[in-house]
C-alpha positions as CSV (number, residue, x, y, z in Angstrom):
1,M,-7.1,-0.1,6.6
2,F,-3.5,1.3,6.6
3,Q,-1.4,2.7,9.4
4,I,1.4,4.9,8.2
5,D,4.1,5.8,10.8
6,P,5.7,9.0,9.7
7,L,8.4,8.6,12.4
8,S,9.4,5.1,11.1
9,R,12.8,4.6,9.5
10,K,11.0,2.4,6.9
11,P,9.9,4.5,3.8
12,V,6.2,5.0,3.4
13,Y,6.0,3.0,0.2
14,E,7.6,0.0,2.0
15,Q,5.1,0.4,4.9
16,L,2.2,0.2,2.3
17,I,3.8,-2.8,0.6
18,D,4.2,-4.6,3.9
19,Q,0.6,-4.0,5.0
20,L,-0.8,-4.9,1.6
21,E,1.2,-8.2,1.6
22,R,-0.1,-9.0,5.1
23,L,-3.7,-8.4,3.9
24,I,-3.2,-10.6,0.9
25,L,-1.5,-13.4,2.7
26,S,-4.0,-13.4,5.6
27,G,-6.9,-13.7,3.1
28,V,-8.4,-10.3,3.8
29,L,-7.7,-9.3,0.2
30,H,-8.4,-11.7,-2.6
31,A,-7.6,-11.8,-6.3
32,G,-9.9,-9.4,-8.0
33,D,-10.5,-7.2,-5.0
34,Q,-10.2,-3.5,-5.7
35,L,-7.4,-1.8,-3.8
36,P,-8.0,1.8,-2.5
37,S,-7.3,4.3,-5.3
38,V,-4.0,6.1,-5.4
39,R,-5.8,9.5,-4.8
40,S,-7.8,8.2,-1.8
41,L,-4.7,6.9,-0.1
42,R,-2.9,10.2,-0.8
43,Q,-5.8,12.2,0.7
44,E,-6.3,9.8,3.7
45,H,-2.7,9.5,4.7
46,G,-1.1,12.7,3.3
47,V,1.4,10.8,1.2
48,S,2.4,11.7,-2.4
49,I,0.8,10.1,-5.4
50,S,4.2,8.8,-6.5
51,T,4.7,7.0,-3.2
52,V,1.5,5.1,-3.5
53,Q,2.1,4.4,-7.2
54,Q,5.6,3.0,-6.3
55,A,4.0,0.7,-3.7
56,Y,1.4,-0.6,-6.2
57,Q,4.0,-1.0,-9.0
58,T,6.2,-3.1,-6.7
59,L,3.3,-5.3,-5.7
60,E,2.4,-5.7,-9.4
61,Q,6.0,-6.7,-10.2
62,Q,5.9,-9.2,-7.4
63,Q,2.7,-10.5,-9.0
64,L,0.7,-9.9,-5.8
């Protein structure tokens, strides 16, 4: 579902935000859909829990 580019100049949390926004705006994700858990994203992509939490909190603040 997510493609994280460790060589990108863009921080990982911003990559997650961008991809989630695209999924929402394209209609792949709908209101009420369950997002991947913080721990599962951490394990799958090797990112820290705080990075995933930061992305999710930003999306929540943006009311996405």
